[in-house]
N, C-alpha and C positions, 0 to 999 in steps of 0.2 A: 513521397516515395521517389527514389532515384532509380533510373533505369539505364543499364549499360546497353548500348546499341549493338555491339559486336559480341561480347562475351556473355556466357551463361554458366552457372555452377562454378564460380571462381571467386578467389579472394584478391582484392586489390589494395595495395598500400597507398594511403594518401596522407596529407598533412594532418588530417583529423583522426588517423588511425586506420586499422585494417577494416575493410568493408567486405561483407559477404554477399554475393549475388546468387539468387536461387536459380532454378531451372528456367524461369521466364526472364532472367536478367534483371530482376528487381531487388532492391535493397531497402531495408527500413532501419538500418543501423545508426543513421545520423539524424540530427535535428533538421527541421525544415530550413532553417537559415544556412546550415552547412550544405544541405542538398542543393540549394539555390546557387551557392558559390561554385560547387563542382559542376553544375549544369552549364556553366559558361564554357566548359571544355566540350569540344564537338562530339566526343564519343559518349557523353552522358546526356541524359534527358530528364528534366524534372517533371514528374507526373503529378505529384500532390498526393494527399491522403485519399484512401478509398472511402467513398461515402456510402452509407447504408441506404438501401432502397426505402423511400418514404412509405409509411404504412397508410392504409386506407383510413379515411376520416371516420368511417363507421366503426371500425375496429377500435380506434382510439377512444371514441365516445363510449363504447361498450366497456372498455377497460376502466374508464373513469367511474362508470356506474357500478362496476363490480368492486372497486376499491372503497367506496363509501361505506357499505355495511361492514367491511373488514375493519375499517378505521374505528367505527363505533364499537364493534366487538372488542377490539384491542384496548380501547379506552376503558371499557368495563373491566377487562381482565387486569389492566395495569393499576387500578385503584389500590391505594395502600390499605392493607388489611389491619384493622385495629384489634390488638389482642384483647381478649375478654379479661375483665378484672376478676380475680379470684377472691373469694371471701377469706378474711383472715382466719387462720387456723386457730382453734381453741387450744389454749395452753392449760395443761393440768396444773393446778396449784400445788406447790410443794408444801409438805407439812413442816412447820417450824419446830424448833426444840421445845418451845413452851407448850405447844399443842400436844406434842408427844408425851410430855410429862403429865399433862392434865388427864390423859386417858388412862 
């Protein structure tokens, strides 16, 4: 993340294109390498990507245990269903001309 030290809520034209800065003066419009290049200019500061707060280990272990039954249930549901075989239909025999004449 790139931060503009002086300006907030503004657009700035750079060689990488137009950059939009929010009310805190932060921009996420560029790639990390482009941000590092612009950070060499005194009015810009490279902050880096925001990191998520680490979760408690206890919560992570509980989530893992919760996932195991779900995976087993999903495997049962995902089994291919084999279609039942139908018995061949009985075909009525057609009377031939010889049988009709004999009657």
